[in-house]
N, C-alpha and C positions, 0 to 999 in steps of 0.2 A: 749105779748112779744114773739119775735121769737128767736128760738136757733138754732145753728149748732152744733150738737153733734159729727158730723164725722170728724176725722182729715183729713186735706188735702191730696190728693194723693202724693205718692212718699215721705212721710214723714218718716224719720227713727226713730224708736222708739227702745230704749234699756234699759236694767235694770239700766244703768247708766246715762241716759237722764235726763237733768234737769227737775223739775216739772213746766209745763206751767203755772199754777196759781201762783207758787212763782215768776217765771219770770215776769209775768204780773204786780204782785203787786210791783216789784221793778223798773218797766219801767220807771215812772216819773222821779225818780231820776237818772237812767241810761240816759234817754233821755237828761236831763238837763246837764249832763257830757258831752255826744255826742255832743250837740249843742255847749257847751263851747269850746270844743277842735277844732270843725270845724271853730269856729270864730277867733281861733288863727291863721289858715293858710288862710282863706279867709275873707277879710274885708268887712263889710257889707253884702248885698245879704241875710239877715235874713229870708226873706220869701222863698228863693230858698234853703237855708239850712233846714228849716223845712219841705218843700215839698219832697225834696229828701230823707230825714231821714224817712219821713212816707212811701215813696215808697220803701224803702229798708226793713223796718220792714215787710211790706207786701209781700215782694219780687215781686214786680210789675215793669214792664219796664216804663222808664221814658225819655222824650224827653227835653234836655236843649237847649233852643233858646237864642242866644245872639251874639252879635259882638265880634270879636277876642279880647283877653286881659283881660277878665273879670274872669280869674281864673276857667274856667269850669272844664279842665282837672285836676288841683291841687285840686278841690272839690271833684272830683269822686275818685281820689286817696286817699285822706283823708278818705272818707267813707270807702272804701274797708280796709284800714288799721284799722279803729277803730272796725270794725266789723269781723275781722280775714278772710276776704274773699280773695280767690285768684283773683288778678287782671290781666286782660288782655286788651291790647289796640290795636285797629285795625285802622289804618289811611285809611279812604275809599278814592278811587281815580278812575277816569274813566277807568282805565284799570285794575281795581281789579277783579279778577275771583272768581267763588264760592269755588273753591279748597283753595284759599288763606285765605279764613275766615274759612270753615269747616274742611279742611285737605284733604288728598288725599291718594290713595293707591300707595305704591312704591313697585318696585321689588327688592327683597333681596335675596341673594344666600342661598340655603338650608345648604351648608356647604362652609363657607368662604375660607377654605384651599383648596377646591375641587370645581372650578367653573363647572366642568362637572356634577356635582350632580344635577343641576337644580336651579330653581328660584321659589319664592313664592311671593304673593302679601301680603303686610302688611299694615294695615292702620296706617297713621301718623297723629295724632289729629292735628288740626289747633288752632289758637288762641280762637276760640269760646268755647273751652273747659276750662272755668274758671268760678268761681262763679260770679265775676262782670266783664262784659265786655264793655269797652268803645269803642263805634263805632263812631269815630271821623269824623265829617263831612259826616255823613251818606247818605245825599242826592247827593254825588257825584259819587256813585256807580251805574253801569248800572243794568237793570231790573233782568238779570240773577243772580247777586249777591245779590240783594235784595230779590229775591225769596228763596234763601237760607238761608238769615238771618231771613226771615218771618216763615220758617219751625221751626228753632230754638226758636223763639220767641213764637210761638204759641203751639208748641209740646214738645218743651224742649228736642229735639232730631234732629240730622242730619242724612241725607241719602246720603251714598257715595257708588258707585259701587253695587246699589241694597241691600245693607246692612244697617240696622238703628242702630246708636250708641247713647244711652241715654247721655245727658249733666249732669254735676254735680248737686247735690242738696245742697244748693239753688243755682238757676241761674236767673241772671237778667242782662238785657241790658240797659245801660244808654247811649243814643245816643245824639250828638251835631249837631246842625245845624246853619249854618251862614244865618241869614235873609236878609243881603244886597248884598251877592255876589252871583249871580244866574248864571254867565257865566259857562259852563261846569258842570250843575247840572242836576239832573233828579228829578221831582217831585216824592214824595214818594207815593206809592199806598194807596188808602183809606183803604184797608184791613190792611195794615201794620201800619197806623197812629192808626187805632182802636186798635192795640195790645199794643200801649204805653198808659199806664192807666192815665198819666197825662203828661202836657207839662208845664214845667217851664221856664218862661221868665226871664232873667238877664238883669238888666238895669245898666246904668252908676252909679258909686258911687257918693256920695254927695262930695262937695269940702273939708270937714274934712277928709273924708274917703280917697279921693284920694291924700291928703297930706301925710297921714300916709302909704299908698301903695307905694309912691314914696321914702319917707324918710327910710322905712324899708324893701326895696326891697331885700337886701341881706340876710335878717335874716328869711324869710319865708321858704326857703329851709330846714333850721335847724329845724324850728318849725314842718314841716312835718314829719321829720325823728324822732323827739322826742315824738310824740303823741303816746299814748299806747292804745291798744285794750280795749274797754269798754265791748263789749259782745263777748262771744265765738261764734263759728259756731253752736254749739249745743244749746246755749241760743237763738240764732237768730231763729233756727227753732222752739224751744219751744214758742218763743215770737209770731211767726206767726201762730202757731196753737192756742194759746190762743186767740189772736185778732180775729181770724175766728169764734171762739166759743162764742164771747161777744154776749149777748143778744141785740135785737134791737126792738123798738116799732113800731106798724103800722105806726105811723106818720113819722117816718124817711124813712121807705119803700115808703110811699105815696109821700114824698117830692122828693126823688130820682126819682121815676117814673114820677112825674109831670114835673120836670125839663128836663128829657130826651125828653118826648113827645112834651114839648113846643118848642123844637128846630126842629120839623118836620113840613114843610109847610103844609101838608095835614091835620094835626091834628087840632082839634078846639081849643085847648088850645094855639096854636101859634097866636100872634097878627096878625091881617089882613094886617096892613101896613107893616109888617115884612117879610111877605111870598114871596115876589117878590124877595127879596134878599138872600133866601136860596135854594139852589138846593137839598141838603140832609141833614138830621139832624143826631142827634147821635142815634146809636142803643141801644138794651137793655144792652150790655156790659158796656155802660157808667153808666146805673143805678147801675150795679153789683159794678163796681169800686168806685162809690160815697159812697155806703154803707160800703165796705171794708175799704177804705181810712178814712172814718169818724170814723169807730171803733178805727183805730190806733190813730187819732188826740185826741179822747176820752182818750185811754189808757194813752197817753203821758201827759194828763191833770189830770190824777188820777180819771177820771169819769168812772162809771160802764157801761154806755151805752151811745152811741152818741146821740146827740140832733140834731134837724133839722138845728140849726145854724152851725153845723160842715158840714153838707151837703152843705149848701149854701156857705160857705167859700171856700169849695173845688171846687164848680161848675166851676168857670172860667178855672182852671187848667185842669179839666176833660172834659169839653165840648168843648173848644175852638178850639182845633186842629182836632176835629172830624167833625166839620161842613164844608161842601162844599159849598161856596158862589156863586151865580149866576154871570152871565155877567153883570147884572144890577148893582150889588153891586159894582163891579169892575169900572163900568162906573161912579158911582156917589160917589166913594170914601167911601163907606161903609166898614168898617173893622171888622173883627171878633171879637175883644173884645166889640164893640159897640152892635153887635148882641146878643152876650153871655148876656150882662148886661140886655138887653130888655127880653131875655128869662128867665132868672133868676126872674125877675119882673112878668113875665107870670106864671112861675111855681109857685111861691109863692102864687099868687092869687088863681089858680086852685087847690093848695093843702089845701086851708083853707076849 
């Protein structure tokens, strides 16, 4: 078994902090309550609810992909409310500047009553300074703004005017992306996509679910206002610490590594007939995310350690957005989900 005895960086520990082990033991019951309350405000989308909850418990960034009207924003707001997270929303547009996200330095008088006393530069934090930041339609922002967001996601800090400002703890970005409207959008850099631990695809509701959505449309805002926090901020930090320390077996590590390597066309684990369709495969961070998120999935199921089945269940969400498909794939209509399904099959065989 592998253990991780060291707490994650930037974790705040105090005499009054909750016991991580006690929080971990209560997580199955708390997780069930979290999902039940989320389903009160978001009809259907059970898989998306589960994945987003896992990402939040691990404090990992997530990408929500779906057409308009599927309650993506409502889902993120509800998660923030249930976990006592400070919520911030940024609407990304082609004219959005880095300072609109990170904040900027403003001139303020040293003495408001005496303008002759001079001025000083004061940093005014932007909307990125929140525990949970919704980056709405993230692919509409130009590269300069994406670079500023990437620093925040990767380093959990922003740099303005040569000075570095740490972001709150916890800090996670949930970004939304419209898969069908591409005019006026910018492809996300591969380095930024790799910082999203998983991509959650939301589909259309079933006929029964859609009838409920239409019939109860006016009640959903009240449901959102009525949900109560299930985990405090301190308990969320404790849960993240405990999840990171859960033991894992060599088989789970081997499975995560095999899946990541099977997505790389130059690796022997990648199926030969699949290699022409993949330009770049997933990097080592994908394997790290598979193991950490599998720990959270196991914790929610009251299991002491993750199983290889947890890793395989998470692989489509962890690997799909990290693959760069080739021109041959586009020409032949080969889609990322099809490639990932074959990659998972190859990874399972090579891990045996």
